[in-house]
C-alpha positions, 0 to 999 in steps of 0.5 A: 510711225509716231511724229517722234519716230519720224523726226528721229529718222529725219535727223538720222538721215540728215546727219548721215548725208551731211557727213558723207557730203563733208567727207566727199568735199574734203577727201576730193580736195586732199585724197592722199593726205586724207588716205594717210590720216583716216588710216592713222586715226581709225583703222585700228579703232574700227577693228576694235569696234568690230571685234567687240560687235562680233564678241556680242554675237558669238553664242556660248553654246553653238548648238545646231550652229556648230557646223556653221561656226566651225566652217566659218572659223576654220575658213577665216584661219585657213584663208588668212594664213594662206593670204599672209603666206602669199603676201609675206613669203611668196617671193619673186617667183610666186609673184612672177607674171606667169604665176601671180594670176594663178595664185590670186585666182586660186585664193579667190576661188577658195574664198567664194566656195567658203562663202557658198558653204556658209550660205548653204549651211545657213539655209539649212538652219531656216525651215523650208529653205534651200540655198544650195544655188549658192554654189552655182553663184560661187562657181560663176564668180570663181570663173570671173576670178580666173578670167580676170583675177586682178579686176576681181580682186580690185572689186573686193577693195571697193566692195568691202566697205559696203559690208559694214553698210550691210551689217548696219542695215540688218541691225537697223532692221532688227532694233531700229526698224523705223529708221530703215527707210531713212537709211535706205535713202542714205545709201542711195545718196552714195553713188551721187557723191561718187559721181561728184568725185568723178566730175571734180577729178575730171580735169585734174592731173593724176596724183603724185607717185614721187614717194614709195608711200604715194605710189603704194596708196594709188596702187592699192586704189587700182591705178595700175589695173585702171590706168585710163582712170584718174588716180585722184578719182580712184584714191578719193573714191576708195578713201570716201568709202572707207571713211563711211565704213569706219563711221558705220562701225565706230559711230552708227552701229553702237547707236542702233545696237547698244550691245555693241558699246564697248564698255557694256560687257554684260551684253557679251554672252561669253562674258556674262554667262556663268559658264563663260570666259570673263577674264579671257574676254577682258584680256582680249579687249585690253589686247585690242586696245594695246594694238590700237596704240601700237598701230598709232606708234607704228604709223608715227614711226614708219608709216609706209611699213606699218600700213603694209603690215596692217593691210596684210593682217586686215584680211582677217577682219574682212573674212571674219565679217562674212560668217556673222553677216551671213548668219544675220540673213 
């Protein structure tokens, strides 16, 4: 590695750690306020950047990956639709004490089996690779989902931000390999910031549940499932990880992969190819910008309702990440 590359990696690591430290301090100080503020400012924006990143990686012709993409897209549609059905039209009977665990575990089982199918199909595309053991792992996780569906689902809330960090790791490995060690160092600091939040919250009271919004934020962070852990720590940790997640998609991935820069449309195969769909791509990006503005208006008008709607539909982007992430293996 050249001296210039070493300096670049050092600057990258220092900026990442400085940002993470600053975020941990501010979020630990006012977790509820920062939870509302970060979602208001960056939730829709980071979804737009994700969508733009995925557009650049969707080939015009699927070729040997036809089955993989078919299973991937079908899974996103079916799992999102079923999740929204459960979320919005399940009703009191569906979410009664007797039925809620069964519904959650059933959806989680379908989710992990879909992931196993994608991993298996990806393995078939690689020479001399057999990833059929993915189904054994999937059944193991499915059994955990049935054993403790609430804990399993809560774990997804905290694991989801790491998907963005994994995307960035795979992208750095491809385009900025000289920064890989520095990035791994950055990732190694995250547990220390979480531990710092734990100690900072040790002697502080739980966060207020005086409003329905505050109660919903603490509930989303797991205060009902983990009642013996400080809700201040839970909310602060969740907001901290989500903030890193937002920063990765909005800032870091475009910096290491210029094809992810939103206005560089010629790097999108579906736009640039003669057989592509340039008008459709432009229309979808314009629609994405309109949705960001609509989210900001919704948050400003009725934050609680808009937040609930956003997190329900956000499941689609969580699911959409999986095929592209597995494709990068």
